[in-house]
N, CA, C and O of each residue as an XYZ file, in Angstrom:
276
protein
N       0.841     -1.179      0.000
C       0.000      0.000      0.000
C       0.882      1.236      0.000
O       1.797      1.339      0.817
N       0.631      2.152     -0.877
C       1.343      3.410     -0.908
C       0.499      4.445     -0.188
O      -0.712      4.520     -0.395
N       1.127      5.230      0.646
C       0.409      6.256      1.380
C       0.782      7.619      0.826
O       1.635      7.726     -0.055
N       0.144      8.656      1.341
C       0.344     10.011      0.844
C       1.797     10.473      0.899
O       2.227     11.238      0.035
N       2.556     10.029      1.888
C       3.939     10.496      1.994
C       4.934      9.490      1.404
O       6.106      9.470      1.778
N       4.449      8.662      0.481
C       5.277      7.711     -0.260
C       5.921      6.634      0.613
O       6.962      6.088      0.248
N       5.331      6.329      1.736
C       5.800      5.207      2.536
C       5.067      3.972      2.056
O       3.980      4.064      1.486
N       5.662      2.827      2.288
C       5.064      1.574      1.851
C       4.929      0.649      3.038
O       5.853      0.523      3.843
N       3.790      0.007      3.151
C       3.528     -0.939      4.219
C       2.819     -2.144      3.625
O       1.861     -1.999      2.866
N       3.289     -3.322      3.968
C       2.671     -4.560      3.483
C       2.276     -5.405      4.685
O       3.152     -5.847      5.428
N       0.981     -5.645      4.903
C       0.543     -6.431      6.042
C       1.049     -7.876      6.030
O       0.885     -8.592      7.018
N       1.656     -8.307      4.938
C       2.231     -9.659      4.872
C       3.621     -9.716      5.499
O       4.167    -10.799      5.709
N       4.195     -8.543      5.799
C       5.508     -8.519      6.442
C       5.422     -9.164      7.821
O       4.343     -9.293      8.398
N       6.570     -9.562      8.332
C       6.621    -10.052      9.707
C       6.593     -8.859     10.652
O       6.812     -7.716     10.250
N       6.320     -9.153     11.905
C       6.354     -8.114     12.933
C       7.741     -7.471     12.946
O       7.856     -6.247     13.000
N       8.780     -8.281     12.895
C      10.151     -7.779     12.933
C      10.470     -6.880     11.743
O      11.071     -5.820     11.919
N      10.080     -7.285     10.540
C      10.325     -6.456      9.351
C       9.654     -5.090      9.493
O      10.233     -4.055      9.165
N       8.425     -5.119      9.990
C       7.655     -3.889     10.127
C       8.314     -2.949     11.135
O       8.455     -1.754     10.879
N       8.715     -3.500     12.280
C       9.362     -2.668     13.299
C      10.701     -2.120     12.806
O      11.053     -0.979     13.105
N      11.446     -2.925     12.055
C      12.745     -2.479     11.540
C      12.584     -1.335     10.545
O      13.366     -0.385     10.550
N      11.575     -1.429      9.698
C      11.360     -0.383      8.687
C      10.721      0.861      9.289
O      11.031      1.985      8.893
N       9.824      0.649     10.251
C       9.061      1.747     10.840
C       9.022      1.591     12.362
O       8.077      1.009     12.892
N      10.021      2.096     13.065
C      10.074      1.955     14.520
C       8.829      2.495     15.241
O       8.522      2.061     16.351
N       8.129      3.419     14.629
C       6.908      3.959     15.249
C       5.840      2.879     15.431
O       4.914      3.051     16.223
N       5.966      1.773     14.704
C       4.969      0.709     14.822
C       5.132     -0.112     16.098
O       4.226     -0.855     16.476
N       6.269      0.014     16.757
C       6.487     -0.742     18.001
C       5.399     -0.415     19.014
O       4.869     -1.314     19.667
N       5.067      0.852     19.147
C       4.025      1.267     20.093
C       2.672      0.657     19.731
O       1.886      0.317     20.614
N       2.405      0.520     18.452
C       1.139     -0.082     18.008
C       1.113     -1.557     18.376
O       0.121     -2.046     18.917
N       2.189     -2.262     18.087
C       2.244     -3.677     18.451
C       2.063     -3.851     19.962
O       1.344     -4.745     20.409
N       2.715     -2.998     20.736
C       2.584     -3.076     22.189
C       1.154     -2.806     22.638
O       0.637     -3.490     23.521
N       0.525     -1.824     22.037
C      -0.867     -1.477     22.385
C      -1.802     -2.661     22.152
O      -2.740     -2.879     22.919
N      -1.544     -3.418     21.098
C      -2.403     -4.551     20.752
C      -1.964     -5.855     21.425
O      -2.584     -6.899     21.224
N      -0.902     -5.790     22.215
C      -0.442     -6.975     22.939
C       0.277     -7.993     22.073
O       0.281     -9.186     22.376
N       0.886     -7.519     20.992
C       1.604     -8.412     20.088
C       3.012     -8.665     20.633
O       3.711     -7.729     21.020
N       3.414     -9.917     20.660
C       4.746    -10.302     21.121
C       5.775     -9.790     20.114
O       5.857    -10.286     18.991
N       6.560     -8.792     20.530
C       7.557     -8.205     19.634
C       8.949     -8.754     19.892
O       9.934     -8.247     19.354
N       9.027     -9.776     20.704
C      10.322    -10.388     21.003
C      10.390    -11.757     20.330
O      10.841    -11.878     19.191
N       9.947    -12.759     21.028
C      10.035    -14.135     20.519
C       9.112    -14.393     19.333
O       9.388    -15.268     18.512
N       8.023    -13.641     19.237
C       7.073    -13.858     18.151
C       7.245    -12.925     16.986
O       6.387    -12.870     16.105
N       8.346    -12.183     16.960
C       8.493    -11.151     15.936
C       8.783    -11.692     14.536
O       8.766    -10.928     13.570
N       9.045    -12.977     14.411
C       9.274    -13.569     13.094
C       7.991    -13.970     12.395
O       8.022    -14.455     11.264
N       6.867    -13.772     13.056
C       5.568    -14.147     12.487
C       5.015    -13.031     11.616
O       5.235    -11.853     11.894
N       4.295    -13.403     10.558
C       3.577    -12.383      9.780
C       2.572    -11.672     10.688
O       2.101    -12.247     11.669
N       2.252    -10.444     10.365
C       1.407     -9.605     11.215
C       0.074    -10.266     11.541
O      -0.305    -10.331     12.711
N      -0.641    -10.754     10.541
C      -1.965    -11.342     10.810
C      -1.855    -12.614     11.649
O      -2.706    -12.873     12.501
N      -0.828    -13.395     11.414
C      -0.603    -14.602     12.213
C      -0.309    -14.228     13.668
O      -0.795    -14.878     14.594
N       0.487    -13.181     13.858
C       0.800    -12.722     15.208
C      -0.458    -12.211     15.908
O      -0.644    -12.444     17.102
N      -1.310    -11.524     15.175
C      -2.563    -11.034     15.759
C      -3.426    -12.197     16.225
O      -3.978    -12.163     17.325
N      -3.543    -13.212     15.402
C      -4.326    -14.394     15.769
C      -3.724    -15.064     17.003
O      -4.439    -15.402     17.947
N      -2.418    -15.251     16.987
C      -1.718    -15.908     18.085
C      -1.895    -15.154     19.399
O      -2.066    -15.760     20.457
N      -1.850    -13.820     19.319
C      -1.898    -13.003     20.530
C      -3.292    -12.463     20.821
O      -3.459    -11.563     21.643
N      -4.298    -13.023     20.136
C      -5.704    -12.696     20.371
C      -6.015    -11.209     20.176
O      -6.695    -10.585     20.990
N      -5.503    -10.670     19.087
C      -5.768     -9.278     18.730
C      -6.599     -9.254     17.453
O      -6.552    -10.194     16.660
N      -7.349     -8.194     17.257
C      -8.140     -8.019     16.040
C      -7.184     -7.633     14.906
O      -6.627     -6.536     14.907
N      -6.999     -8.525     13.955
C      -6.018     -8.310     12.878
C      -6.350     -7.094     12.025
O      -5.454     -6.340     11.645
N      -7.620     -6.899     11.722
C      -7.997     -5.756     10.882
C      -7.723     -4.433     11.582
O      -7.208     -3.496     10.971
N      -8.067     -4.355     12.865
C      -7.790     -3.128     13.621
C      -6.287     -2.899     13.758
O      -5.816     -1.765     13.674
N      -5.545     -3.969     13.968
C      -4.086     -3.859     14.069
C      -3.498     -3.322     12.771
O      -2.697     -2.387     12.794
N      -3.882     -3.896     11.655
C      -3.355     -3.456     10.358
C      -3.725     -1.998     10.102
O      -2.898     -1.228      9.612
N      -4.946     -1.616     10.425
C      -5.356     -0.207     10.251
C      -4.489      0.722     11.097
O      -4.043      1.765     10.618
N      -4.249      0.347     12.355
C      -3.422      1.176     13.250
C      -1.979      1.225     12.751
O      -1.325      2.263     12.849
N      -1.487      0.130     12.226
C      -0.122      0.120     11.671
C      -0.031      1.039     10.461
O       0.951      1.764     10.304
N      -1.045      1.014      9.608
C      -1.044      1.902      8.433
C      -0.970      3.360      8.848
O      -0.253      4.155      8.239
N      -1.713      3.705      9.886
C      -1.689      5.095     10.388
C      -0.285      5.434     10.904
O       0.250      6.500     10.600
N       0.305      4.529     11.683
C       1.646      4.782     12.225
C       2.677      4.921     11.114
O       3.554      5.783     11.184
N       2.581      4.090     10.104
C       3.516      4.166      8.974
C       3.327      5.465      8.210
O       4.308      6.107      7.833
N       2.098      5.858      7.978
C       1.823      7.091      7.229
C       2.354      8.317      7.959
O       2.721      9.312      7.334
N       2.392      8.237      9.288
C       2.878      9.364     10.092
C       4.397      9.380     10.242
O       4.965     10.365     10.714
N       5.069      8.267      9.833
C       6.512      8.225     10.014
C       7.254      8.998      8.968
O       8.483      9.050      8.995
């Protein structure tokens, strides 16, 4: 997905890839209770399922964080 400020975010990325590219997303993962340590090798939607978070809301919040970075 391309955003207004030419940043790119792909919900298929792993938690770790997303945090490495956009450190502002760490706060979002923490807010949603996503394991950013041992579970960071999981794709975002898989991590949401594993950690009992709403994947759609998580992805939306990540998009906002990426767009603001």
